[in-house]
C-alpha positions in Angstrom: 55.2 44.9 -15.7 52.5 42.5 -14.6 52.1 41.6 -11.0 50.1 39.0 -9.1 49.9 38.4 -5.5 48.1 39.0 -2.1 46.2 42.2 -1.7 47.9 43.2 1.6 51.2 43.5 -0.4 49.5 45.7 -2.8 48.2 48.1 -0.1 51.7 48.1 1.4 53.3 49.2 -1.8 50.7 51.8 -2.4 51.5 53.2 1.1 55.1 53.8 0.2 56.6 56.9 -1.2 56.2 58.2 -3.9 52.9 56.4 -4.3 51.5 57.4 -0.8 50.9 61.0 -1.6 49.0 60.7 -4.9 46.9 57.7 -3.8 46.1 58.9 -0.4 45.8 55.2 0.7 44.9 54.9 4.4 44.2 51.1 4.6 46.1 49.0 7.0 48.0 46.1 5.2 47.7 43.9 8.3 43.9 43.8 8.1 43.7 43.5 4.2 42.9 40.1 2.7 42.3 39.0 -1.0 44.3 38.7 -4.3 45.3 41.2 -6.8 46.5 41.3 -10.4 48.1 44.4 -11.8 49.7 45.8 -14.8 52.1 48.7 -14.1 53.7 51.1 -16.6 56.5 53.2 -15.2 58.6 56.1 -16.7 61.7 57.3 -14.9 64.0 60.1 -15.7 67.3 59.5 -14.2 69.1 62.4 -12.7 71.9 62.9 -10.2 69.2 64.3 -7.9 65.9 62.9 -8.6 62.6 64.7 -8.3 59.0 63.6 -7.7 58.0 64.6 -11.3 60.7 62.4 -12.8 58.7 59.4 -11.7 55.6 58.8 -13.8 53.4 55.6 -13.7 50.1 54.2 -14.6 48.5 51.3 -12.6 45.6 49.2 -13.4 44.7 46.5 -10.9 41.9 44.1 -10.1 41.4 43.0 -6.5 39.2 39.9 -5.9 37.7 38.6 -2.6 39.1 41.8 -1.1 38.6 42.6 2.6 39.7 45.5 4.7 38.9 47.1 8.1 37.5 50.5 8.8 36.3 51.4 5.4 33.3 53.5 6.6 32.0 54.1 10.0 34.5 51.6 11.3 33.0 48.9 9.3 34.9 46.1 7.3 34.6 45.6 3.6 34.7 42.1 2.6 34.1 39.8 -0.4 34.7 42.7 -2.8 35.9 42.9 -6.4 37.6 46.1 -7.0 39.0 47.8 -10.1 41.8 50.3 -9.3 43.4 53.0 -11.5 46.3 54.9 -10.1 48.7 57.5 -11.4 50.6 60.4 -10.0 47.4 62.5 -10.5 45.4 60.4 -8.1 43.5 57.1 -7.6 40.1 55.7 -8.6 38.6 52.6 -7.0 35.3 51.0 -8.4 33.7 47.8 -7.1 31.2 46.0 -5.2 31.2 43.9 -2.1 29.7 43.7 1.4 30.0 46.6 3.9 28.6 45.9 7.4 27.2 42.8 6.0 25.1 44.5 3.2 25.7 44.4 -0.6 27.1 47.7 -1.7 28.5 49.2 -4.9 30.9 52.0 -4.6 33.3 54.4 -6.3 36.1 56.3 -4.6 38.2 59.0 -6.3 41.1 60.9 -4.7 42.8 63.5 -6.8 46.5 64.6 -5.8 45.8 68.2 -5.4 42.4 67.9 -3.8 41.7 68.0 -0.1 38.6 65.9 -0.3 37.8 62.5 -1.8 34.8 62.0 -3.8 32.6 59.0 -2.9 29.6 57.3 -4.4 27.9 54.6 -2.7 24.7 52.7 -3.4 23.4 49.8 -1.1 20.4 48.2 0.3 20.7 48.1 4.1 18.7 45.7 6.2 18.0 46.0 10.0 21.3 44.4 10.9 23.5 46.5 8.6 21.9 49.8 9.7 22.4 48.7 13.3 26.2 48.2 12.6 26.5 51.6 10.9 24.8 53.4 13.6 21.6 54.5 11.6 19.3 52.0 13.2 16.1 54.3 13.3 13.4 53.0 15.8 10.2 52.0 14.1 11.9 51.3 10.7 12.2 47.7 9.7 13.0 46.0 6.5 15.3 46.8 3.6 16.0 50.5 2.8 17.7 51.5 -0.5 20.4 54.1 0.0 22.3 56.2 -2.7 25.0 58.6 -1.4 27.1 61.1 -3.5 29.6 63.4 -1.7 33.0 64.3 -0.5 34.9 63.4 2.6 38.3 64.0 4.4 39.8 63.3 7.7 37.5 65.9 9.4 34.3 66.4 7.5 31.9 64.6 5.3 29.3 66.3 3.0 26.9 64.1 1.1 23.6 64.0 -0.7 21.8 61.0 0.4 18.7 59.5 -1.3 16.7 56.6 0.5 14.0 54.5 -0.8 11.7 53.3 2.0 9.1 51.6 -0.3 10.0 48.1 0.9 10.4 49.1 4.6 7.8 49.0 7.3 7.6 52.3 9.5 5.9 52.1 12.8 5.8 55.5 14.6 9.2 56.8 13.4 7.6 59.8 15.1 4.0 59.7 16.5 1.7 59.4 13.6 4.4 58.6 10.9 3.7 54.9 9.8 3.3 52.9 6.7 3.4 49.2 5.8 5.9 47.7 3.6 5.2 48.1 -0.1 3.9 51.7 0.0 6.1 54.2 -1.6 8.1 56.7 0.4 11.4 58.3 -0.3 13.7 60.7 1.5 16.4 63.0 0.4 18.8 65.2 2.4 22.3 66.7 2.6 24.4 65.4 5.5 27.2 67.7 6.9 29.2 65.6 9.3 31.4 67.8 11.4 32.5 65.1 13.7 30.8 66.4 16.8 27.6 67.4 15.1 25.5 66.3 12.1 23.3 68.5 10.1 20.6 67.2 7.7 19.8 70.1 5.4 17.4 70.4 2.5 15.4 67.4 3.9 12.4 66.1 2.0 10.5 63.0 3.0 7.6 62.4 0.6 5.2 59.4 0.2 2.0 57.7 1.5 0.4 61.0 2.4 3.6 62.3 4.4 5.4 65.4 3.3 8.2 66.8 5.4 10.4 69.6 4.4 13.1 71.1 6.6 16.4 70.6 8.3 17.6 69.1 11.6 20.9 68.9 13.6 22.0 65.8 15.6 24.8 65.4 18.1 27.5 62.7 17.6 25.4 60.4 19.7 22.3 61.0 17.7 20.4 63.2 20.0 18.3 65.9 18.4 19.7 69.3 18.9 17.3 71.4 16.7 14.8 71.0 13.9 12.9 73.3 11.6 10.2 72.0 9.4 8.1 74.6 7.7 6.2 71.8 6.1 5.1 69.2 8.5 2.4 67.0 6.9 2.0 63.5 8.4 -1.3 63.0 6.4 -2.9 64.2 3.3 -4.2 67.7 3.9 -2.3 68.7 6.9 -1.1 72.3 7.0 1.3 72.6 9.9 4.8 73.4 10.7 7.2 72.2 13.4 10.1 73.8 15.3 12.3 72.2 18.0 15.4 73.4 19.9 17.3 71.9 22.9 17.6 74.2 25.9 19.9 72.5 28.5 18.5 68.7 28.6 15.0 69.6 27.5 13.9 69.5 23.9 11.3 72.3 23.5 8.9 71.4 20.5 6.3 73.7 19.0 3.7 72.6 16.4 1.4 75.1 14.9 -1.1 74.8 11.9 -4.5 75.4 10.4 -5.3 71.6 9.9 -4.0 68.5 11.1 -5.2 64.8 11.0 -4.9 63.3 14.5 -6.0 59.6 13.6 -2.5 58.3 13.0 -1.2 59.9 16.1 -3.9 58.6 18.2 -3.5 55.1 16.8 0.2 55.2 17.7 -0.6 56.3 21.2 -2.7 53.3 21.9 -0.9 50.7 20.0 2.0 48.5 21.3 5.3 50.4 20.7 7.7 49.2 17.9 10.3 46.8 18.9 13.5 48.6 19.7 16.8 46.9 18.6 18.8 49.0 21.0 18.3 50.8 24.3 17.4 54.4 23.8 16.9 56.9 26.5 13.4 58.6 26.3 14.2 62.5 25.9 12.9 65.2 28.1 10.4 67.2 26.1 8.1 70.3 26.5 5.6 70.2 23.8 3.3 73.1 22.8 0.7 72.6 19.9 -1.8 75.1 18.6 -4.0 73.7 15.7 -7.1 75.3 14.3 -8.8 72.1 13.4 -7.6 68.7 14.5 -9.5 66.1 12.6 -10.3 62.7 14.4 -12.4 59.7 13.6 -16.0 59.4 12.5 -15.9 63.0 11.1 -15.4 64.7 14.3 -12.9 67.7 14.8 -11.3 69.3 17.7 -11.4 73.1 17.0 -9.2 75.8 18.4 -7.0 73.1 19.9 -4.3 74.2 22.4 -2.1 71.6 24.0 0.7 71.8 26.4 2.7 68.8 27.8 5.9 68.5 29.8 7.6 65.1 30.0 10.7 64.0 31.8 11.6 60.7 30.4 8.4 58.7 30.2 6.8 60.7 33.2 4.2 63.3 32.5 5.0 66.5 34.7 2.5 68.8 33.4 -0.6 68.8 30.9 -3.1 71.4 29.8 -5.7 71.2 27.0 -8.5 73.3 25.6 -10.5 72.8 22.6 -14.1 72.8 21.1 -15.9 69.6 20.0 -19.2 68.7 18.4 -21.6 71.7 17.9 -20.1 73.8 20.7 -19.0 71.3 23.3 -16.0 72.2 25.4 -13.0 70.0 26.1 -10.6 70.8 28.9 -7.7 68.9 30.6 -5.2 69.6 33.1 -3.0 67.8 35.7 -3.8 68.2 39.4 -4.2 66.6 42.6 -7.2 64.4 42.9 -8.7 62.5 45.9 -5.6 61.1 47.4 -3.8 60.6 44.1 -0.6 62.5 44.0 -1.1 63.8 40.5 -3.7 62.8 38.0 -4.7 63.8 34.4 -8.2 65.3 34.4 -10.3 65.7 31.3 -13.8 67.0 31.0 -16.2 67.6 28.2 -19.7 68.8 27.7 -20.2 66.7 24.6 -19.2 63.1 25.5 -20.7 61.6 22.3 -18.6 63.8 20.0 -15.5 63.2 22.0 -16.1 59.3 22.1 -16.5 59.6 18.2 -13.4 61.7 17.8 -11.4 59.1 19.8 -13.1 56.1 17.9 -14.1 54.6 21.2 -17.9 54.2 20.6 -19.7 56.1 17.9 -23.4 55.8 19.0 -23.3 57.9 22.1 -25.2 61.4 21.7 -24.7 64.2 23.9 -23.7 64.0 27.6 -21.3 65.4 30.0 -18.2 63.4 30.9 -15.0 63.5 32.9 -12.2 61.2 33.2 -9.3 60.9 35.9 -6.3 58.8 35.1 -2.8 58.4 36.5 -0.2 60.0 34.5 2.6 57.5 32.7 5.2 56.5 35.0 8.9 55.4 34.5 8.3 52.0 35.8 5.4 51.4 33.2 2.9 50.4 35.9 -0.8 50.4 34.6 -2.5 53.8 34.6 -5.6 53.4 36.8 -8.5 55.8 36.2 -12.3 56.2 36.4 -14.7 57.5 33.7 -18.1 59.2 34.5 -20.8 60.1 31.9 -24.2 61.7 32.6 -27.3 62.5 30.7 -26.8 60.9 27.4 -28.5 58.6 24.8 -27.3 55.7 22.7 -28.9 55.8 19.3 -29.0 53.1 16.5 -27.6 50.2 18.5 -29.1 46.9 17.2 -27.6 45.1 20.2 -29.9 47.0 22.6 -33.0 45.6 20.8 -31.7 42.1 21.0 -31.0 42.3 24.7 -34.4 43.8 25.3 -36.1 41.1 23.3 -34.1 38.4 25.2 -35.2 39.8 28.5 -39.0 39.3 27.3 -40.1 42.5 29.1 -42.4 44.6 27.2 -42.1 47.6 29.7 -38.4 47.8 28.9 -38.7 47.3 25.2 -36.3 49.3 23.2 -37.2 50.5 19.7 -34.8 51.5 17.0 -31.9 50.7 19.1 -32.3 53.9 21.0 -32.4 54.5 24.9 -31.6 57.3 27.3 -29.4 57.0 30.3 -28.8 59.2 33.3 -25.3 57.9 34.2 -22.5 55.6 33.4 -19.4 54.9 35.3 -16.4 52.5 35.0 -13.0 51.9 36.6 -10.2 51.1 34.2 -6.5 50.4 34.0 -4.5 51.2 30.9 -1.4 49.6 29.7 0.3 50.1 26.4 -2.2 48.9 23.8 -4.8 47.9 26.2 -7.6 49.2 28.4 -9.2 46.9 31.1 -12.6 47.9 32.6 -14.1 46.7 35.8 -17.1 47.4 37.8 -18.7 49.3 34.9 -22.4 50.3 35.2 -24.9 52.3 33.2 -28.2 53.6 34.5 -31.4 54.7 32.6 -35.0 55.2 33.4 -36.0 51.9 31.4 -32.8 49.9 31.0 -29.3 49.3 32.7 -26.4 47.2 32.5 -23.2 46.1 34.3 -20.0 45.2 32.5 -16.3 44.6 32.7 -13.7 43.4 30.1 -10.9 44.4 27.9 -10.2 46.7 24.8 -7.0 45.3 23.1 -6.0 47.9 20.6 -2.6 46.3 19.8 -4.3 42.9 19.1 -7.5 44.4 17.6 -9.7 42.6 20.0 -12.6 43.4 22.3 -14.0 41.2 25.1 -16.8 42.7 27.2 -19.2 40.8 29.4 -21.9 41.9 31.7 -25.7 41.8 32.7 -28.3 43.7 30.9 -31.3 44.7 33.1 -34.7 45.8 31.6 -37.2 48.1 33.2 -34.2 49.3 35.4 -35.7 51.8 37.8 -38.4 49.1 39.1 -36.2 46.0 38.6 -33.2 47.3 40.5 -35.4 47.8 43.7 -35.2 44.0 44.5 -31.3 44.1 44.6 -31.7 47.1 47.4 -33.7 44.9 49.7 -31.8 43.3 52.5 -31.2 39.5 52.4 -34.0 39.1 49.8 -32.1 41.2 47.4 -29.0 39.0 47.8 -30.9 36.0 46.6 -33.2 37.6 44.1 -31.3 40.7 42.9 -27.7 39.7 42.3 -25.3 42.6 42.7 -26.3 46.2 43.8 -26.5 47.4 40.1 -28.6 44.4 38.9 -32.1 43.4 39.3 -34.5 40.4 39.5 -34.5 40.1 35.8 -31.2 40.3 33.9 -29.7 38.8 30.7 -26.0 38.0 30.6 -24.3 39.0 27.5 -20.7 39.1 25.8 -19.3 41.2 23.1 -16.2 39.6 21.5 -14.2 39.8 18.2 -12.1 42.2 16.3 -12.4 46.0 17.1 -12.0 47.1 13.5 -14.0 44.3 11.8 -17.1 44.3 14.0 -17.4 42.2 17.3 -20.1 39.6 17.9 -22.8 40.1 20.6 -23.7 36.8 22.5 -26.7 36.7 24.6 -27.6 33.8 27.2 -31.4 34.0 27.4 -31.6 31.3 30.1 -30.2 33.8 32.6 -33.3 36.0 32.1 -35.4 33.7 34.3 -32.7 32.9 36.8 -32.7 34.4 40.3 -29.9 36.9 40.8 -27.6 34.7 43.0 -27.5 32.1 40.1 -26.9 34.5 37.4 -23.2 34.6 37.8 -23.2 30.8 36.8 -24.4 31.7 33.3 -22.2 34.8 32.8 -19.7 34.2 30.0 -16.1 33.6 30.9 -13.2 35.3 29.4 -13.2 34.5 25.7 -10.3 32.8 23.9 -8.2 34.5 21.2 -10.1 32.6 18.4 -12.5 34.5 16.4 -16.1 34.0 17.6 -18.6 31.8 15.6 -21.5 33.8 14.4 
């Protein structure tokens, strides 16, 4: 027999006895749309009292423009073309359409005597589709190829999932795990969905220097319950492991290893956060890390690094750090009360140059002792205010110092080979996400000094620093200390009679431009502010 008609009628027929049991159809005819064409062959053995085995049939059907609700994760299938094969032994569906708005190919098989149904799905999920399906990972944007093979029933789902992340952009899926679109990366794991918990076993994420192997468990709301990664490699050469367990409301994370590259992690911490497409609560975390060699920028390494951080939401409640840097410099950090601040992060080092190179802030400082005090992050995202002090250091190989010295036309303060020693430097600053703003910065030395303020915009890859360079500093600065006369001749308390205003602008990564105003070298101090550069525009500077 040949049939043609609306798809909802076909679904209703498949839901009747004796077809209901073998097919296992659970679709609601009232939400079904589309058309079907079917060929049905029926063999019936007539008896006084019929038995189920007396009824034999074979159904081949084609559904076009098929749509039905609650196919997977509560989402609707629509615009599908489906081939259906049904018999007393079971049902097979093969087709393609759109699930949660994304193109998908699928195969579904339910055998009569099997408790589970076999499913095969392949799809390419964009941001919107992942959001509708509840797998919208923060930091992942762009198309993700997905292939799933597994079994499902009314209670459990077990499936092997393979994802191709090559065309997706990843921005700090976890701190340090990033890649641009186009770089290869794949992930494979086995999903065990028990309803109230989801386990991802035999997990492997590989590509673009990243290799993660382990397992994790999630709650039904997506919160991490536990994780074990014997291989935790965010960059090539990492040798580390990670373990996490939830104790009450706090996730306790421990990272240990011989070698770990910190450059990606540091970049993620100073950059603007990835755009979140849904509101997420920041988890309470206790982190402990012990790394033998933590590699940073410019060839510098933190050795014997031990870190402990306690965060509640975005607020840091406790912090300790110990490490070695440079030849044998010490780095120490802690959280304590500081000069009227309720709680502050305090970091000290006996090799400021090595630490600045490690952080990639400025690579040409040699030696020096430094300390920094800064407010911890707060839940209201207010700027973190702080102060930086450095003493007894040198700057070597800085061509800009030679240019500034030459512009001042003062042989007594002439700088050779871009090298000068300094007794002290200090600056106040305010840190927001992706940006540090300096103010009232000053640097002192026996032959030269400078004042400065400005902005380091890590998220926008821009630097804008302006200030005044003062040659022959020790003698020159005496004029600014004289009452009344110093006001007119000396400018500010850290400036002198002769000073050159300057500005450093441009891209952080590509090399900024030093601009000098030589006219200000002969101007009295109270007029020098007229010549100081104003805040630069976002346009790249003209060399």
